[in-house]
N, C-alpha and C positions, 0 to 999 in steps of 0.2 A: 594774690600778694597785695598787702597793704603797706604803703611806704609813709613813714613819718620819722624824720631824723632830728626833730627839734628838741627843745629843752623839756624839763620835767613837766611843767604845766601843760604845754602843748601836747605832750605825749599822753598825759592823763585824759585830755579832752578827746583823744581818739578812742578811749575805751568804750564809750556808748556806741560808737560806730561798729566796733568789733562785735558787740552783742547783737546789733541790728543785722549785720551781715550773717552771723550765725543763725539768727531767727529766719532770715530769708533763704539761706542755703544750708540747711541742717546737715546735709551729707557731704558738703564741700571740705576740702583740706585748705585751711586758712593759715597763711604765713604772714607774720608781721616783720617788717624790716625796720630796725631802730638803731640808735647810737649805742655802741658797746658800753659806754660808761653808765647808761641808764638801764642795763639789763635787768636789775633786780626789781624794777617797777613793773615790767611787763612779761617776764619770762614764765611766770606762774599763771598768767591769764587763762581762765577756764574756757574762753571762747576762741582760742587759737590752737592750732596743732603744732606750730613751730615758730620759734623766734630767731630770725636771722639777724646777726649783729655786724655792723660795719664800724671800723676803727676810724671815725671821722677826723680825729685830731692826730692820727698816726699814719700807718702804712697806706691807708685808703684816702689820704687827704688830697692828693693831687688829682688832676684830671686823668692822668695815666692810671692812678689807683682806682678811680671810678670805673674806667674802662675795664680794667682787670677784674674788678669785683663783678661787674655786670656779666662779663664773658664767662668767668669761672664759677660764679655762685648763683646767677639768676637764669641765664639763657638755657642752661641744661634742664631746668625744671619745667619749661614749656607751659607757663601759667596761662590758664584760660582767661583770667581777668586780672588786671593790674590797676590798683587804685592809688593815686598819688594824693596825699592829703597835706602837702605843704608846697607853696609856690616859690621855690628857690631853684637855683641852677643845679645844685647837686641832686636833689630829689627828682627834678624834672628830667635830668640826664639819665639817672638810673631807671626811671620808668620808661623813658623813650628807648633805652638800649636793652631793656629786659627781654625782648622777644615775645612778650605776651600777645595772645591772640586779640584781646581787646584791652586798650589802655585808656583810662579815663581819669578825671580829677583836675587838679590845678596844674598849670604848666607855664613856663617862661616861653616867650617867643623864640622860634627856632626849633626847640624841642617839641613844641606843640604840633609841628607838622607830622610827627610820628604818633600822635594821640588819635584815638577814634572819636573822643569827645572831650572838649576842654570846657570847664565850668569856671565862672568868675569866683574868686575868693571873696565872699561877702561878709567876712567877720567884722569889718568896720561898721556895718549897719545891722548886724544881727549877732546873736551868740555864736561863737565859733562852732559848737556842735551842730547848731541848726544850719550853719553854712555848709558843713560837711553833708548833712542830710539833703540839702537842696542840690548840692553838686551830684550826689548819687541818684537822686530822683530824676534830675535833668538828663543824666546818662542812661536812664532806664535800668539801673542796677538794683534798686530796692523798691519794694512796695510798702508794706507795713513797717512802721518804726517800733522797735522794742527797746525802750530807753529806761534803764534802771539807774541812771546817773553814773557818776565816775566810780569805777571799780578797780580795786587793787588787791591782789592776793600775794602773800609773802611766802618765801621758802620756809620750811619748818625751823631751820636753824635761826632765821631772823625772828620768827615768832617767839622762840625760846629766849633769845637775847632780850627782846622787848619785855617779856614777862619777868626776866631777871632784874632788869633795870627798874621796872615798875615796883617790884617787891622790895627793892633796895631803898626806894625813896618814899613809897606811899603805903599806907595801910589799906586793906581791902575795903574799908568803909569810907575812905577819903573820897571826896568829890573833887575831881581833878580836871582842870582846863589846860589845854596845850596851846601855846602861841608859837607860830613860826613866822618871824618878822622879816626874814631875808628875802631878797629877790636879786636876780642877776643885773637888773637895771635900776638905778636910783628912781627913775620916773615911774616905775611899777610898784614902788613901795609906799605903804601908808606912812603917815607922819609918826615919828618917834613919840611925840606928845600924845597922839591918839592911842597908840598901843599902851603907853604908860597909864593913861586914864582908864582904859579897859582893865588892865592888870590891877590897879588900885581898887577899882570898883568890886571886882570879884574876890580879891583878898579880903576886903572889908566885909564881904558877905559870908566869909568862912570857907571859901574854896581854896584848894591847893593849886598852885600854878607851876607848870613846867614850860620852860622856853627851849625850843628845839632849833637845831641848825648844825652847820658844819664849822670847821676852823675859820672859813672866810666870814662867818657871821659874828664872831666874838666881839669885834669892835662895835658893830651896830647894836648888839645886845647890851653892851656896856653903856652906850650912849642913851639907849632907851631906859635902862635901869636908873641912870642918873637923874632922869626926869620924874621918877616915881616917888610918891610920898611913902609908899610901903616897901621901899627898896631893901630894908633889912628884916622884913617879915620872915619868920622861920618857915612859913608855908610856901615861900618862893624858892 
């Protein structure tokens, strides 16, 4: 069982770890526990056998909900190995209460008493993926690393919808660059002026540009576009 209940970026940074675990344990049954709202990012991953989903913002939000989830969804599976890849209370509690034979990874104090091995989260001083590898090596879980970068597979319906959108806006010969300028925290975002300069540069070179995001990104995309010299370019 691999546990990571964080946001999109953090969850994508777990995908190289899943590949490395599969490389080290080709016959194992690997389950990933993730936030329900991010299911489409990981449920098609080729390196796992099952994706367990927790309703982090809904019925499983309270500590009672965490207890219920651990008791009804985790303990019955009798995991041989539980790997916690985020150091917060919820993830630490689920790992500690999972009933796994060996529990490793990051942990908050208190919950760490039920871990077999606790590793420091070293992402402030190294890339987060490398911090994960260091944690698993220290716990003697992995040997050789098999890192092909961040991997995401889409459900067939999503692939078809992406193809439809692409065909509606671009010709097969168009050179297209996609920008996703949103982030959950302002301090994690690049400056609007920088995105605008990148967009202007590639539009001037003949590229088509697609800006991606969700409803929460509309305002920041508008602010970025307002800074562009090529804001009315038909290839945008």
